[in-house]
C-alpha positions in Angstrom: -130.1 -89.0 -43.1 -133.0 -91.5 -42.5 -134.5 -91.2 -46.0 -134.6 -89.5 -49.3 -137.1 -87.8 -51.6 -136.4 -87.1 -55.2 -138.4 -84.2 -56.5 -138.8 -84.1 -60.3 -140.7 -82.0 -62.8 -143.1 -83.4 -65.4 -142.6 -80.4 -67.7 -145.2 -77.9 -68.9 -147.1 -80.2 -71.4 -147.1 -83.6 -73.0 -144.3 -86.1 -73.3 -142.4 -83.8 -75.6 -141.5 -81.5 -72.6 -140.7 -84.4 -70.2 -136.9 -84.5 -69.4 -135.1 -87.7 -70.1 -133.6 -87.9 -66.7 -137.0 -87.6 -65.1 -138.4 -90.3 -67.3 -135.6 -92.7 -66.2 -136.4 -92.0 -62.6 -140.1 -92.6 -63.1 -139.4 -95.9 -64.9 -137.0 -97.3 -62.3 -138.5 -95.9 -59.1 -140.2 -98.2 -56.7 -142.5 -95.6 -55.1 -143.6 -92.8 -57.5 -146.1 -90.2 -56.4 -147.7 -87.5 -58.4 -149.0 -84.3 -56.8 -151.9 -84.5 -59.3 -152.9 -86.6 -62.3 -154.4 -83.4 -63.9 -151.5 -83.0 -66.3 -151.2 -83.7 -70.1 -148.3 -86.1 -69.8 -150.1 -88.5 -67.3 -152.0 -90.4 -70.0 -148.7 -91.1 -71.8 -147.1 -92.3 -68.6 -149.9 -94.8 -68.2 -149.4 -96.0 -71.7 -145.7 -96.5 -70.9 -146.7 -98.7 -68.0 -145.2 -96.5 -65.4 -146.6 -97.4 -61.9 -147.6 -94.4 -59.8 -150.0 -93.0 -57.3 -151.3 -89.5 -56.9 -152.4 -87.1 -54.1 -155.6 -86.0 -55.8 -157.7 -87.4 -53.0 -156.0 -85.1 -50.5 -157.4 -82.1 -52.4 -160.9 -83.5 -51.8 -160.3 -84.0 -48.0 -159.4 -80.3 -47.3 -161.0 -77.0 -47.9 -157.8 -74.9 -48.1 -154.8 -75.3 -50.3 -152.4 -74.7 -47.3 -153.9 -77.7 -45.6 -153.6 -79.8 -48.8 -149.9 -78.9 -49.2 -149.2 -79.6 -45.6 -150.9 -83.0 -45.8 -149.0 -84.0 -48.9 -145.6 -83.0 -47.4 -146.4 -84.9 -44.2 -147.3 -88.1 -46.2 -144.0 -87.8 -48.1 -142.0 -87.4 -45.0 -143.6 -90.5 -43.4 -142.9 -92.6 -46.5 -139.3 -91.3 -46.8 -138.4 -92.7 -43.4 -138.1 -96.2 -44.9 -135.1 -97.5 -46.9 -136.1 -96.9 -50.5 -136.3 -93.4 -51.8 -139.6 -91.7 -52.7 -140.0 -90.1 -56.1 -142.3 -87.1 -56.0 -143.4 -85.6 -59.4 -145.0 -82.2 -59.9 -146.2 -80.4 -62.9 -143.7 -78.1 -64.6 -140.5 -77.3 -62.8 -140.2 -78.3 -59.1 -138.9 -74.8 -58.1 -141.6 -72.8 -59.9 -144.9 -72.2 -57.9 -144.7 -75.4 -56.0 -145.6 -74.9 -52.3 -145.2 -78.6 -51.3 -141.6 -78.5 -52.6 -140.9 -75.4 -50.5 -142.1 -77.3 -47.4 -140.0 -80.3 -48.2 -136.8 -78.2 -48.7 -137.4 -76.1 -45.6 -138.2 -79.0 -43.2 -136.5 -82.1 -44.7 -133.0 -81.6 -43.3 -134.2 -81.1 -39.7 -136.3 -84.3 -40.0 -133.2 -86.2 -41.2 -134.6 -86.6 -44.8 -132.5 -85.6 -47.8 -134.4 -83.7 -50.5 -132.9 -83.8 -54.0 -134.5 -81.6 -56.7 -134.2 -82.6 -60.3 -135.1 -80.4 -63.2 -138.2 -80.2 -65.4 -139.4 -78.0 -68.2 -141.3 -75.0 -66.6 -144.4 -73.5 -68.1 -142.3 -70.3 -68.2 -140.3 -71.7 -71.1 -143.5 -72.1 -73.2 -144.9 -68.8 -71.9 -141.8 -66.8 -73.0 -142.0 -68.5 -76.4 -145.7 -68.4 -77.1 -146.4 -65.0 -75.6 -143.2 -63.5 -77.0 -142.0 -62.3 -73.7 -138.3 -61.3 -73.3 -137.7 -61.5 -69.5 -134.6 -59.3 -69.8 -137.0 -56.4 -70.3 -138.3 -57.1 -66.8 -140.5 -60.0 -65.7 -142.7 -60.8 -62.7 -144.3 -64.1 -61.9 -147.2 -64.0 -59.3 -149.7 -66.4 -57.8 -153.3 -65.8 -58.8 -154.4 -67.2 -55.5 -152.3 -64.7 -53.4 -152.1 -61.7 -55.7 -151.2 -58.5 -53.8 -151.7 -55.3 -55.9 -149.0 -53.6 -53.9 -146.4 -56.0 -55.3 -147.3 -55.6 -58.9 -144.8 -53.7 -61.1 -146.8 -52.5 -64.1 -143.6 -51.5 -66.0 -142.6 -55.1 -66.6 -144.1 -58.3 -68.1 -146.4 -59.9 -65.5 -147.5 -63.5 -65.6 -150.2 -64.6 -63.2 -150.1 -68.3 -62.6 -152.7 -70.8 -61.3 -155.8 -69.0 -62.6 -157.7 -72.2 -62.7 -161.3 -71.0 -62.6 -163.6 -67.9 -62.9 -163.6 -67.2 -59.2 -159.8 -66.9 -59.1 -160.0 -64.9 -62.3 -162.4 -62.4 -60.7 -160.0 -61.9 -57.7 -157.1 -61.4 -60.2 -159.1 -58.9 -62.2 -160.0 -56.8 -59.2 -156.4 -56.8 -57.9 -155.0 -55.8 -61.3 -157.6 -53.1 -61.8 -156.1 -51.3 -58.8 -153.0 -50.7 -61.0 -154.0 -51.1 -64.6 -156.6 -49.3 -66.7 -159.9 -51.2 -67.1 -159.3 -51.4 -70.9 -155.7 -52.8 -70.6 -155.4 -55.8 -72.9 -154.5 -59.1 -71.2 -154.1 -62.6 -72.5 -155.7 -65.8 -71.1 -153.2 -68.5 -71.9 -154.0 -72.2 -71.4 -151.8 -75.2 -71.9 -149.1 -73.3 -73.8 -146.9 -75.5 -76.0 -149.3 -78.5 -75.8 -150.6 -79.4 -79.2 -154.4 -79.7 -79.3 -154.9 -78.0 -75.9 -153.2 -74.6 -76.3 -155.5 -71.6 -76.2 -154.6 -67.9 -76.2 -157.4 -65.3 -75.8 -156.9 -61.6 -75.7 -159.5 -59.6 -73.7 -159.7 -56.2 -72.0 -158.9 -56.5 -68.3 -162.5 -55.8 -67.2 -163.7 -58.8 -69.1 -161.2 -61.2 -67.7 -163.7 -63.2 -65.6 -166.4 -63.2 -68.3 -165.3 -66.4 -69.9 -165.1 -70.1 -68.9 -161.7 -70.6 -70.6 -159.9 -71.6 -67.4 -158.2 -74.9 -66.4 -155.4 -76.1 -64.1 -153.0 -75.1 -66.9 -154.3 -71.4 -67.3 -152.2 -68.3 -66.7 -152.9 -64.6 -67.4 -150.3 -62.5 -69.1 -150.4 -58.7 -68.4 -148.2 -56.7 -70.8 -146.3 -53.7 -69.3 -147.6 -50.2 -69.2 -145.4 -48.0 -71.3 -146.8 -44.6 -70.2 -150.1 -42.8 -69.3 -152.1 -42.5 -66.2 -151.7 -46.1 -65.3 -148.4 -45.2 -63.7 -149.6 -42.2 -61.8 -150.3 -44.2 -58.6 -146.7 -45.5 -58.6 -144.5 -44.0 -55.9 -141.4 -44.3 -58.1 -143.3 -42.5 -60.8 -143.9 -39.6 -58.4 -140.2 -39.5 -57.4 -139.3 -39.3 -61.1 -141.6 -36.4 -61.6 -140.1 -34.5 -58.6 -136.6 -35.3 -59.8 -137.4 -34.0 -63.3 -138.9 -30.8 -61.9 -135.7 -30.1 -60.1 -133.5 -31.0 -63.1 -132.0 -28.4 -65.6 -134.8 -29.4 -68.0 -137.5 -29.0 -65.3 -139.3 -26.0 -63.8 -137.5 -22.8 -63.0 -139.6 -22.2 -59.8 -139.0 -25.7 -58.5 -135.2 -25.5 -59.3 -134.7 -22.4 -57.2 -136.4 -23.7 -54.0 -134.5 -24.5 -50.8 -135.4 -26.0 -47.5 -135.8 -22.4 -46.2 -137.9 -21.1 -49.0 -140.3 -24.0 -48.8 -141.1 -23.6 -45.1 -144.2 -21.5 -45.4 -145.7 -23.8 -48.0 -145.6 -26.9 -45.8 -147.4 -25.0 -43.0 -149.9 -23.6 -45.5 -150.7 -27.0 -47.0 -151.0 -28.6 -43.6 -153.6 -26.1 -42.6 -155.5 -26.5 -45.8 -155.7 -30.2 -45.1 -157.1 -29.4 -41.6 -159.7 -27.2 -43.3 -160.8 -30.0 -45.6 -161.0 -32.4 -42.5 -163.2 -29.8 -40.7 -165.5 -29.6 -43.8 -165.6 -33.4 -44.0 -164.5 -33.0 -47.6 -163.0 -36.4 -48.6 -162.0 -35.3 -52.1 -160.5 -32.1 -50.6 -158.6 -34.2 -48.1 -157.1 -36.4 -50.8 -156.0 -33.3 -52.8 -154.6 -31.5 -49.8 -152.7 -34.5 -48.5 -151.2 -34.7 -52.0 -150.0 -31.1 -51.6 -148.5 -32.0 -48.2 -146.7 -35.0 -49.8 -145.4 -32.7 -52.5 -143.6 -30.6 -49.9 -142.1 -33.7 -48.3 -141.0 -34.9 -51.8 -139.4 -31.6 -52.6 -137.5 -31.4 -49.4 -136.3 -35.0 -49.8 -135.2 -34.3 -53.4 -133.3 -31.2 -52.3 -131.6 -33.2 -49.6 -130.7 -35.9 -52.1 -129.1 -33.4 -54.4 -127.1 -32.1 -51.3 -126.1 -35.7 -50.5 -127.6 -35.7 -47.0 -130.6 -38.0 -47.3 -133.3 -39.1 -49.8 -137.0 -40.0 -49.6 -136.2 -43.7 -49.0 -134.1 -42.8 -45.9 -137.1 -40.8 -44.7 -139.3 -43.9 -45.2 -136.8 -46.2 -43.7 -136.4 -44.0 -40.6 -140.2 -43.8 -40.2 -140.7 -47.6 -40.6 -137.9 -48.2 -38.0 -139.5 -45.7 -35.6 -143.0 -47.1 -35.9 -141.8 -50.7 -35.3 -139.6 -49.6 -32.4 -142.3 -47.5 -30.7 -145.1 -50.1 -31.1 -143.7 -53.1 -29.2 -147.3 -54.0 -28.3 -147.9 -54.6 -32.0 -144.5 -55.8 -33.3 -143.0 -57.1 -30.1 -144.0 -58.8 -26.8 -145.2 -55.8 -24.7 -148.8 -55.3 -23.8 -151.0 -52.2 -24.3 -154.8 -52.6 -23.8 -155.8 -48.9 -24.0 -154.8 -45.8 -25.9 -153.4 -44.4 -22.6 -151.2 -47.5 -22.3 -149.9 -46.9 -25.7 -149.1 -43.2 -24.9 -147.2 -44.2 -21.7 -145.2 -46.8 -23.7 -144.5 -44.3 -26.4 -143.1 -41.7 -23.9 -141.1 -44.3 -22.1 -139.5 -45.5 -25.4 -138.7 -41.9 -26.4 -137.1 -41.3 -23.0 -134.9 -44.4 -23.5 -134.0 -43.3 -26.9 -132.8 -40.0 -25.5 -131.0 -41.6 -22.5 -127.6 -41.4 -24.2 -128.1 -37.8 -25.3 -127.1 -34.7 -23.2 -130.3 -33.4 -21.7 -130.4 -29.6 -21.7 -134.1 -29.1 -20.8 -137.4 -30.9 -20.7 -138.6 -28.3 -23.1 -136.1 -29.3 -25.9 -137.6 -30.6 -29.1 -140.5 -28.1 -29.5 -140.1 -26.4 -32.9 -139.5 -22.7 -32.7 -141.7 -22.0 -35.7 -144.9 -23.4 -34.3 -147.8 -20.9 -34.1 -147.7 -19.2 -30.7 -150.9 -20.8 -29.3 -149.8 -24.2 -30.3 -146.3 -23.6 -28.9 -147.8 -22.6 -25.5 -149.8 -25.8 -25.5 -146.8 -28.0 -26.2 -144.6 -26.2 -23.7 -147.2 -26.7 -20.9 -147.7 -30.4 -21.9 -143.9 -31.0 -21.6 -143.8 -29.3 -18.2 -146.9 -31.2 -17.0 -145.1 -34.5 -17.6 -142.6 -33.5 -15.0 -145.4 -32.6 -12.5 -145.3 -28.9 -13.0 -149.0 -28.4 -13.5 -152.3 -27.5 -11.8 -154.1 -30.3 -10.0 -157.6 -29.6 -11.4 -159.3 -27.5 -14.0 -160.9 -25.3 -11.3 -157.4 -24.1 -10.4 -156.8 -23.1 -14.1 -160.2 -21.3 -14.3 -159.2 -19.2 -11.2 -156.0 -18.4 -13.0 -157.9 -17.4 -16.1 -160.0 -14.9 -14.1 -156.9 -13.6 -12.4 -155.1 -12.9 -15.7 -158.3 -11.4 -17.2 -158.5 -9.0 -14.2 -154.9 -8.0 -14.6 -155.5 -7.3 -18.3 -158.5 -5.1 -17.5 -156.4 -3.2 -14.9 -153.4 -2.8 -17.2 -152.6 0.9 -18.0 -150.1 1.0 -20.8 -150.0 -0.7 -24.2 -146.9 -2.7 -23.1 -148.7 -3.9 -20.0 -151.8 -4.8 -21.9 -149.8 -6.8 -24.4 -148.0 -8.7 -21.7 -151.2 -9.5 -19.7 -153.1 -10.6 -22.9 -150.2 -12.9 -23.6 -150.4 -14.3 -20.1 -154.2 -14.8 -20.5 -153.8 -16.6 -23.8 -151.0 -18.8 -22.4 -153.2 -19.9 -19.5 -156.0 -20.7 -21.9 -153.6 -23.2 -23.5 -153.5 -25.0 -20.2 -157.2 -24.8 -19.8 -157.5 -26.6 -23.2 -155.4 -29.5 -21.8 -157.7 -29.9 -18.8 -160.8 -30.0 -21.1 -158.9 -32.4 -23.5 -159.3 -29.9 -26.3 -156.5 -29.0 -28.8 -156.4 -25.2 -28.7 -155.2 -24.8 -32.3 -158.0 -26.9 -33.7 -160.5 -25.2 -31.4 -159.4 -21.7 -32.6 -159.5 -22.8 -36.2 -163.0 -24.0 -35.6 -164.0 -20.7 -34.1 -162.4 -18.9 -37.1 -164.4 -21.1 -39.6 -167.6 -20.5 -37.6 -167.0 -16.7 -37.6 -166.3 -16.7 -41.3 -169.4 -18.6 -42.1 -171.7 -16.4 -40.0 -170.1 -13.2 -41.3 -170.5 -14.3 -44.9 -174.2 -14.9 -44.1 -174.5 -11.3 -42.9 -172.8 -10.0 -46.1 -175.2 -12.0 -48.2 -178.3 -10.6 -46.4 -177.0 -7.1 -46.8 -176.2 -7.7 -50.5 -179.8 -8.9 -51.1 -181.1 -5.6 -49.6 -178.6 -3.6 -51.7 -177.0 -2.2 -48.6 -173.4 -1.8 -47.4 -172.6 -3.3 -44.0 -171.5 0.1 -42.6 -174.9 1.6 -43.4 -176.8 -1.0 -41.3 -177.4 -0.8 -37.5 -175.7 -3.2 -35.1 -179.2 -4.5 -34.1 -179.8 -5.6 -37.7 -176.3 -7.2 -38.0 -176.9 -9.0 -34.6 -180.3 -10.3 -35.8 -178.7 -11.8 -39.0 -175.9 -13.2 -36.8 -178.5 -15.0 -34.7 -180.1 -16.3 -37.9 -176.8 -17.7 -39.1 -176.3 -19.5 -35.7 -179.8 -21.0 -35.9 -179.2 -22.2 -39.5 -176.1 -24.2 -38.2 -178.5 -26.4 -36.2 
């Protein structure tokens, strides 16, 4: 090793929280550097005649904290290459919310510099005592400058550190309000354990940034949510609901369901979601996607009870598949267009199946698909192997041929067969027009329903039954309905 850096903590407050071992190092060290002089113990160190310098000027030279931390670490590495060790002092404990220390520990050994971390009283000690937090109940420490709402666990005590001004407090508030109710009571805690400086203020979450009570020693304490709607957005809360519904104390209907009995509901909910999409109903889409998710959760819970898989294996398999099949995003392959992505996707799927016994190119199409959709998928699979028409004009000729054969069919059995052939060929025609036949037919159904309801409404206004009206009148109303669609 070419040099050494001692990293020590100044404690969470004044000289009362300064460890004796740290004090000895500061008094005997030849080169003492503080990350910042903005700490309650610094004035006392000056009174003790301890010689030190600080990196406060580095903060003024950079716009981003990441650049500040990198510059401080590089300066320390440069100084440590000489014979005498460098003593680097940071607020609190060196291993709690100190990015520069993380850089030193990660890169020191490869640069031939030994990093030795000494203790220090953390602000967590004072926080547990003054805010009456028992971390055994569950505790989470997060950085106010990098707060990710997805990582917050509202069931445990949450302490948000480094909330040093109103701007950070505003970001913290918005992030927390994605999880907690607006009225949830939080505490703004400053200089905990430091006599004469300590402040604890309780406010509703939505008022968090409406005060100027923020300094470099400020944290925000968020008590856990015990129950209520604040937990409704949690995935683990949902899994608990489904598990309870299937338990002996749960719902008789949910308890009796099986994979087989639930099959029609998954199809039904999927189509109801498609209907909401067609109607551009955002609220309806959210509701219907919830119903689709319910079916997924029920199937996963049933499988868990059978010991085959659970919802987390479902998620794990999906994550693995998405990463594996998107090498242009998570790997080093290139894909500039959507068509490139599709080609890569099919090639990866082919490689995944290379070790399997191939029975048919048509394997993998679910038997329970609606007939029109199944015909579409069958022809897509065959087309990938080159079994296809060359252009849409060829398909159109085939449509006319099948229509002629249907018209000429004599028996009911022949008519059924020819109509099936016609519908099957129309599935191919949809591919050549780049139209999904199931969605197209659903759209036609919705259009017919809307126009027919208009006719019913007009007849009702006249006090007439549809069967009492002429076809000419019904056609006129049908045309009116078409015109009203724009």
